[in-house]
C-alpha positions as semicolon CSV with decimal commas, in nm:
position;residue;x (nm);y (nm);z (nm)
1;M;-0,220;0,752;2,194
2;C;-0,475;0,936;1,981
3;D;-0,748;0,848;2,230
4;R;-0,522;0,967;2,512
5;F;-0,470;1,303;2,339
6;D;-0,833;1,322;2,214
7;L;-0,725;1,335;1,849
8;K;-0,924;1,258;1,537
9;G;-0,814;1,134;1,194
10;W;-0,662;0,820;1,049
11;T;-0,342;0,631;0,972
12;K;-0,263;0,359;0,723
13;P;0,046;0,164;0,626
14;S;0,189;0,241;0,284
15;P;0,333;-0,020;0,047
16;Y;0,678;0,133;0,112
17;G;0,700;0,040;0,481
18;T;0,591;0,384;0,599
19;V;0,275;0,516;0,758
20;L;0,049;0,789;0,618
21;G;-0,221;0,972;0,808
22;V;-0,413;1,276;0,922
23;I;-0,426;1,401;1,281
24;E;-0,670;1,666;1,403
25;G;-0,730;1,813;1,747
26;E;-0,625;2,082;1,992
27;K;-0,287;2,229;1,893
28;G;-0,114;2,129;2,217
29;N;-0,237;1,770;2,182
30;V;-0,130;1,751;1,817
31;D;0,213;1,884;1,918
32;E;0,242;1,617;2,191
33;M;0,144;1,345;1,944
34;A;0,400;1,474;1,693
35;M;0,675;1,450;1,957
36;W;0,565;1,096;2,046
37;L;0,565;0,995;1,678
38;Q;0,910;1,143;1,618
39;H;1,078;0,990;1,922
40;Q;0,891;0,678;2,031
41;G;0,607;0,555;1,809
42;S;0,381;0,259;1,866
43;P;0,508;-0,056;2,036
44;G;0,712;-0,268;1,800
45;S;0,777;0,019;1,560
46;R;1,120;0,146;1,464
47;I;1,136;0,518;1,392
48;E;1,411;0,594;1,141
49;H;1,266;0,918;1,009
50;C;0,947;1,108;1,086
51;E;0,830;1,374;0,845
52;L;0,522;1,573;0,941
53;R;0,400;1,814;0,677
54;N;0,103;2,011;0,550
55;W;0,023;2,148;0,898
56;Q;-0,295;2,355;0,900
57;I;-0,502;2,534;1,162
58;V;-0,869;2,447;1,119
59;D;-1,181;2,573;1,295
60;K;-1,351;2,235;1,299
61;C;-1,230;1,875;1,277
62;D;-1,331;1,681;0,967
63;Y;-1,319;1,346;1,150
64;R;-1,530;1,228;1,443
65;R;-1,279;0,974;1,580
66;F;-0,945;0,814;1,505
67;N;-0,909;0,489;1,311
68;V;-0,651;0,275;1,136
69;R;-0,713;0,203;0,769
70;F;-0,579;-0,093;0,575
């Protein structure tokens, strides 16, 4: 979905069964991704609670692409 919305950043699973990450991109695309994360999520996932915090508006993305970290 990040490729679809042209987003940059990363995600990684936490030891607590949650996912942490950073998403950067155009505001409208970040908003669309946030809605997808809150209501659907990746195939096979079960969304019980989605908390998005530390939102910031930046002039330039810090990441060049999106990747999954382990």
